[in-house]
C-alpha positions in Angstrom: -2.6 42.7 -33.1 -4.1 39.4 -34.3 -1.6 37.5 -32.1 -2.6 39.3 -29.0 -6.2 38.5 -29.6 -5.4 34.8 -30.0 -3.5 34.6 -26.8 -6.1 36.5 -24.8 -8.9 34.1 -25.9 -6.9 30.9 -25.3 -5.9 31.6 -21.7 -9.4 31.7 -20.2 -10.4 28.7 -22.3 -7.5 26.6 -20.9 -8.2 27.7 -17.4 -11.8 26.7 -17.6 -10.9 23.3 -19.2 -8.3 22.6 -16.4 -10.9 23.5 -13.8 -13.4 21.3 -15.4 -10.9 18.4 -15.6 -9.9 18.8 -11.9 -13.6 18.9 -11.0 -14.3 15.7 -12.8 -11.3 13.9 -11.2 -12.5 15.2 -7.8 -16.0 13.9 -8.3 -14.7 10.5 -9.5 -12.5 10.1 -6.5 -15.2 11.2 -4.0 -17.8 9.0 -5.5 -15.5 6.0 -5.5 -14.7 6.5 -1.8 -18.4 7.0 -1.0 -19.3 3.8 -2.8 -16.7 1.9 -0.8 -18.0 3.2 2.5 -21.6 2.5 1.5 -20.8 -1.2 0.6 -18.8 -1.5 3.8 -21.6 -0.3 6.0 -24.3 -2.2 4.2 -22.4 -5.5 4.4 -21.5 -5.1 8.0 -25.1 -4.3 9.0 -26.9 -6.8 6.8 -24.8 -9.9 7.5 -24.3 -9.8 11.2 -24.1 -13.7 11.5 -21.1 -14.0 9.1 -17.4 -13.6 9.8 -16.2 -10.2 10.9 -15.0 -7.7 8.3 -11.3 -6.8 8.4 -11.3 -4.3 5.6 -11.6 -4.0 1.9 -9.6 -5.5 -0.9 -7.6 -2.3 -1.0 -6.1 -3.2 2.4 -4.6 -6.3 0.7 -3.0 -4.1 -1.9 -1.7 -1.7 0.7 -0.1 -4.6 2.7 1.1 -6.5 -0.4 4.8 -6.6 0.6 4.0 -8.2 3.9 0.8 -10.1 3.0 1.6 -13.3 4.8 2.3 -11.5 8.1 -0.9 -9.4 7.5 -3.0 -12.6 7.1 -1.3 -14.3 10.1 -2.1 -11.3 12.3 -5.7 -11.2 11.1 -6.0 -15.0 11.6 -4.7 -14.8 15.2 -7.6 -12.4 16.0 -10.3 -14.5 14.3 -9.9 -17.8 12.4 -12.4 -16.7 9.8 -12.6 -13.1 8.4 -13.8 -11.3 5.4 -12.5 -8.6 3.0 -15.1 -6.6 1.0 -15.3 -5.8 -2.7 -18.0 -3.8 -4.3 -19.8 -7.0 -5.6 -19.0 -9.6 -3.0 -17.0 -10.6 0.1 -13.7 -12.6 0.1 -13.8 -15.1 3.0 -10.5 -16.3 4.5 -10.4 -19.3 6.9 -7.5 -20.7 8.9 -7.0 -23.5 11.3 -4.9 -23.4 14.5 -2.5 -26.0 13.1 -1.8 -24.0 9.9 -1.1 -20.9 12.0 1.4 -22.8 14.1 3.2 -24.2 11.0 3.4 -20.8 9.3 4.6 -19.1 12.5 7.3 -21.7 13.0 8.5 -21.5 9.4 8.5 -17.7 9.5 10.5 -17.6 12.7 13.1 -20.1 11.2 13.5 -18.1 8.1 14.5 -14.9 10.0 18.3 -14.3 9.5 20.2 -13.0 12.5 
């Protein structure tokens, strides 16, 4: 009889704690995403005279395996571009000469 009482009281307690844990995780993720969008919008509206924004630092992490190609494609669109963080912007600048050198080296290193 005592064992049934213990199991009946533990089950609702663990369900409530799991629900509370998932709610906290959900709130953390949504607040993180919202803060990224707020910074992105604020930076793009406030600094219209600066280089265009190509994304956030998370875009660099997503394209980590092909980072050189990602930067070359961005530099072909604009020679100067920015990536946003929550505290500041990372500015990348390229020259046409360096783009030509990297493009030729990349095409020579391709194995056929």
